[in-house]
C-alpha positions as CSV (number, residue, x, y, z in Angstrom):
1,M,0.0,0.0,0.0
2,Y,1.3,3.4,-0.9
3,M,1.9,6.0,1.7
4,K,2.2,9.7,1.0
5,I,5.4,10.7,-0.9
6,E,7.5,12.9,1.3
7,F,10.7,14.9,0.7
8,T,13.4,15.5,3.3
9,D,16.7,17.3,3.0
10,I,19.6,15.1,2.4
11,K,22.0,15.2,5.4
12,K,25.5,14.1,6.0
13,T,24.2,10.8,7.4
14,D,22.5,10.1,4.0
15,Y,25.8,10.6,2.1
16,A,26.8,7.0,1.5
17,A,23.4,5.6,0.6
18,V,22.6,8.5,-1.8
19,K,26.1,8.4,-3.4
20,Q,25.7,4.6,-4.0
21,L,22.3,5.2,-5.8
22,Y,23.7,8.2,-7.7
23,S,26.6,6.1,-9.0
24,A,24.3,3.2,-10.0
25,A,21.5,5.3,-11.5
26,F,23.4,7.6,-14.0
27,P,26.0,6.8,-16.7
28,R,29.4,8.1,-15.8
29,E,29.3,10.8,-18.5
30,E,26.2,12.3,-16.9
31,Q,27.6,12.4,-13.4
32,V,29.3,15.4,-11.9
33,P,31.6,14.6,-9.0
34,F,29.2,13.7,-6.2
35,W,30.8,16.1,-3.7
36,Y,29.7,19.1,-5.8
37,P,25.9,18.7,-5.7
38,F,26.2,17.4,-2.1
39,E,28.1,20.6,-1.0
40,K,25.7,22.8,-3.0
41,R,22.6,21.2,-1.6
42,A,22.1,23.9,1.0
43,S,22.6,26.9,-1.4
44,V,19.8,29.3,-2.2
45,N,19.3,27.9,-5.6
46,A,19.5,24.1,-5.0
47,A,17.8,21.4,-3.1
48,F,19.0,17.8,-2.7
49,L,16.0,15.8,-1.3
50,N,15.4,12.2,-0.2
51,I,12.1,10.8,-1.5
52,F,10.3,8.7,1.1
53,D,7.2,6.5,0.9
54,G,6.4,6.3,4.6
55,H,9.6,5.2,6.3
56,I,11.2,3.8,3.1
57,R,13.7,5.9,1.2
58,I,12.8,5.2,-2.4
59,G,15.2,7.6,-4.1
60,F,16.3,11.2,-4.4
61,I,15.8,14.3,-6.5
62,Y,18.2,17.2,-7.1
63,L,16.7,20.5,-8.0
64,I,18.1,23.8,-9.2
65,F,16.1,27.0,-8.9
66,N,16.2,30.3,-10.9
67,H,13.4,32.7,-10.3
68,D,10.2,30.8,-11.4
69,I,12.2,28.0,-13.0
70,L,12.9,24.6,-11.4
71,F,15.4,22.3,-13.1
72,I,15.2,18.6,-12.2
73,F,18.9,17.9,-12.5
74,Y,18.8,14.4,-11.1
75,L,15.9,12.0,-10.2
76,A,16.7,8.5,-9.1
77,I,14.6,5.7,-7.7
78,D,16.1,2.6,-6.1
79,P,16.4,-0.1,-8.8
80,G,14.5,-2.6,-6.6
81,L,11.5,-0.2,-6.6
82,H,11.3,0.5,-10.3
83,S,8.0,-0.1,-12.1
84,K,6.0,0.7,-9.0
85,G,4.9,4.2,-10.0
86,Y,7.4,6.0,-7.7
87,R,9.0,8.1,-10.4
88,G,5.7,9.5,-11.5
89,R,4.6,10.0,-7.9
90,G,7.9,11.8,-7.2
91,I,7.3,14.2,-10.1
92,T,3.7,14.8,-9.0
93,G,5.0,15.5,-5.4
94,I,7.5,18.1,-6.7
95,K,4.8,19.8,-8.8
96,N,2.7,20.0,-5.7
97,K,5.5,21.1,-3.5
98,Y,6.6,23.9,-5.9
99,P,3.4,25.2,-7.6
100,G,3.8,28.0,-10.0
101,Y,7.3,26.9,-11.1
102,R,8.1,26.1,-14.7
103,I,9.8,22.7,-14.4
104,F,12.2,21.4,-16.9
105,L,14.5,18.4,-17.3
106,N,16.8,16.8,-19.8
107,I,16.5,13.4,-21.5
108,E,18.8,11.7,-24.0
109,A,17.5,12.8,-27.4
110,V,15.6,10.3,-29.4
111,E,17.8,10.8,-32.4
112,G,19.6,8.4,-34.7
113,N,20.2,4.8,-34.0
114,A,21.5,4.8,-30.4
115,A,22.0,1.4,-28.8
116,N,19.4,2.4,-26.1
117,R,16.9,4.0,-28.5
118,E,13.9,2.0,-27.1
119,S,14.6,3.1,-23.5
120,R,15.0,6.7,-24.7
121,I,11.6,6.4,-26.4
122,K,10.0,4.9,-23.2
123,R,11.6,7.6,-21.0
124,K,10.2,10.4,-23.3
125,K,6.8,8.8,-23.3
126,F,6.9,8.6,-19.5
127,Y,7.6,12.3,-19.1
128,T,5.1,13.4,-21.6
129,T,2.5,11.2,-19.9
130,N,3.4,13.0,-16.7
131,G,2.8,16.5,-18.1
132,F,6.0,17.4,-19.8
133,K,6.2,18.6,-23.4
134,E,8.9,19.3,-25.9
135,S,10.5,22.7,-25.4
136,G,11.9,22.6,-29.0
137,Y,15.4,22.9,-27.6
138,M,18.4,20.5,-27.3
139,F,21.9,20.7,-26.1
140,K,25.1,18.6,-26.4
141,Q,27.3,17.7,-23.5
142,N,30.2,15.3,-23.5
143,G,29.3,14.3,-27.1
144,K,25.8,13.3,-26.1
145,L,22.7,15.0,-27.3
146,Y,19.9,15.9,-24.8
147,E,16.4,17.2,-25.3
148,I,14.9,19.7,-22.9
149,L,11.4,18.9,-21.8
150,I,9.2,21.4,-19.9
151,N,6.2,21.4,-17.6
152,G,4.5,24.8,-17.6
153,R,5.0,28.0,-19.6
154,V,7.5,28.1,-22.4
155,M,11.1,28.7,-21.5
156,S,13.7,30.5,-23.6
157,P,17.2,29.1,-24.3
158,G,18.6,32.0,-22.4
159,E,16.6,31.1,-19.3
160,F,17.9,27.5,-19.5
161,T,21.6,28.6,-19.7
162,D,21.1,31.3,-17.1
163,T,19.7,28.7,-14.7
164,I,22.8,26.5,-15.2
165,K,25.2,29.5,-15.0
166,R,23.6,30.8,-11.8
167,Y,23.9,27.4,-10.2
168,L,27.5,26.8,-11.2
169,G,28.7,30.3,-10.5
170,I,32.0,31.8,-11.6
171,P,34.4,30.4,-12.8
172,L,32.7,27.0,-13.5
173,S,30.0,28.5,-15.7
174,L,32.7,29.8,-18.0
175,F,33.6,26.2,-18.8
176,F,30.5,24.1,-18.5
177,T,27.5,26.1,-19.7
178,P,25.7,24.1,-22.4
179,W,25.0,25.5,-25.9
180,V,21.2,25.3,-26.5
181,C,20.0,24.8,-30.1
182,K,16.8,24.1,-32.1
183,K,18.1,21.2,-34.2
184,A,20.6,18.4,-33.4
185,K,22.9,19.4,-36.3
186,D,23.2,22.9,-34.8
187,C,24.4,21.7,-31.4
188,I,28.1,22.2,-30.9
């Protein structure tokens, strides 16, 4: 039986468990060094939250804020709890917790003949079923193309890059801010 999804701040005592899930849930090329989001979790424009169903930690979510924009940087559900509706319930919980925000996230673009093309299609279908729509924008990072999906009012490419820059701060934003484009061939 499902309990109410709850979010709690990730604390130092959660570090090992959350890092283990982080390492397992995301491909190496999509991971930033774990200490960085962990240290930035208490900043004004970030939140690193456990996701609980009752007393069971089911995963975590990492959020970046910029004015009325909320970027879901990472969302991970414990692999043993996949296919139980937790990811969708987590997204619904975030929408309820932060009403009025335009929420966006990235997914691997459904382009070309990627080895994981079917899982990319399923992931996109999942997010569109949960209220996200195509923003019309993409970006490339570490040679991988990502599509930006949004829930809420339209967002400009400048708002996307500004959100990333604000989070990273100087000097990191000079080196890691993504180039946003309309078409895959235009992404540098």
